[in-house]
C-alpha positions in Angstrom: 0.3 -0.2 0.1 1.3 3.6 -1.2 2.0 5.6 2.0 0.9 9.5 1.9 2.5 11.5 4.2 1.0 15.7 4.5 3.2 18.2 6.3 3.2 22.1 6.0 -0.1 23.1 7.8 -0.1 25.5 10.7 -2.3 28.7 11.6 -1.5 32.2 9.2 -3.7 35.5 9.0 -5.5 36.4 5.7 -3.1 36.7 3.4 -0.4 34.9 4.0 1.2 31.6 2.7 1.6 28.2 3.2 3.6 25.6 1.1 2.4 22.0 2.1 4.1 18.7 1.4 3.7 15.3 1.0 5.7 12.5 0.1 4.4 9.4 -1.2 6.4 6.5 -0.8 6.4 5.0 -4.7 7.9 7.0 -7.6 4.4 8.9 -9.0 6.6 9.5 -12.4 4.0 7.6 -14.1 0.9 8.2 -12.3 -1.5 10.0 -14.3 -3.1 12.4 -11.6 -2.1 13.5 -8.3 -3.7 16.1 -6.1 -4.6 18.1 -3.1 -8.0 17.4 -1.8 -9.3 20.0 1.5 -11.9 18.2 4.2 -13.9 20.5 6.5 -16.5 19.0 8.6 -19.9 18.2 7.3 -18.5 18.3 3.9 -17.3 16.0 0.5 -13.3 16.7 0.5 -13.2 19.1 -2.5 -10.4 19.2 -5.6 -8.0 21.8 -5.0 -5.4 21.6 -7.1 -4.4 18.4 -9.9 -0.6 17.8 -11.3 -1.1 15.3 -14.7 2.2 14.2 -15.6 1.6 15.6 -19.0 2.2 18.9 -17.4 -1.4 20.6 -17.1 -2.8 21.1 -13.8 -6.1 22.2 -12.9 -7.5 24.4 -10.2 -11.3 24.9 -9.0 -12.2 29.1 -9.5 -11.7 29.4 -5.7 -7.9 29.1 -6.0 -7.3 29.7 -9.1 -4.1 32.5 -9.3 -3.6 31.3 -5.2 -2.9 27.7 -5.8 -0.1 25.8 -7.6 0.5 22.3 -7.2 3.9 20.6 -8.2 5.7 17.5 -8.7 8.1 15.4 -8.4 9.3 12.0 -8.1 8.6 11.0 -5.0 6.4 14.3 -3.8 3.7 16.7 -4.4 3.4 20.0 -3.5 0.9 22.9 -2.6 2.1 26.8 -2.8 -1.0 28.6 -1.2 -0.6 32.1 -1.3 -3.1 35.1 -0.2 -5.3 32.7 2.1 -8.7 33.1 2.8 -10.2 32.3 6.0 -12.8 29.8 3.9 -9.6 27.9 2.8 -9.3 26.5 6.2 -9.6 22.7 6.4 -7.5 19.2 6.1 -5.1 19.3 3.4 -4.4 15.7 1.8 -2.6 14.3 -1.5 -4.0 11.5 -3.5 -3.8 10.2 -6.3 -6.6 10.8 -8.7 -8.0 8.3 -11.7 -9.0 9.8 -14.7 -12.4 9.6 -13.7 -11.9 11.5 -10.1 -12.0 8.5 -7.6 -9.3 8.4 -5.3 -6.9 5.5 -5.0 -5.2 5.2 -2.0 -6.5 4.9 1.2 -6.2 8.6 3.1 -3.2 10.3 4.9 -3.1 11.9 8.1 -3.8 15.3 6.3 -2.3 18.6 7.4 -4.5 21.0 8.8 -4.3 24.7 7.8 -6.2 27.4 9.7 -6.4 30.8 8.4 -7.9 33.4 10.5 -7.0 37.0 11.7 
């Protein structure tokens, strides 16, 4: 089973920045999609960034221009700038199928809190 270990979360004020890291126990070079998701209580996980192995990146409008996803052989990163209170949540990375389903069990996630 592939292990996913997220880190880098924390508490910041609105407008602040964070860089999240996800260490993956396997080489992800051949993985079509790696993505970051945000979970908040009572809601389904929300995809906030996706990196395809052909270089294409996908972001929802809520984070477009503020978040940047990148990937290396054994890691995925999420640079988050101009953070807003609505970015608060626990962030997870995972591999996704071409139909958008996650492949692996969720890791422990890394919490992000944005508050004044």
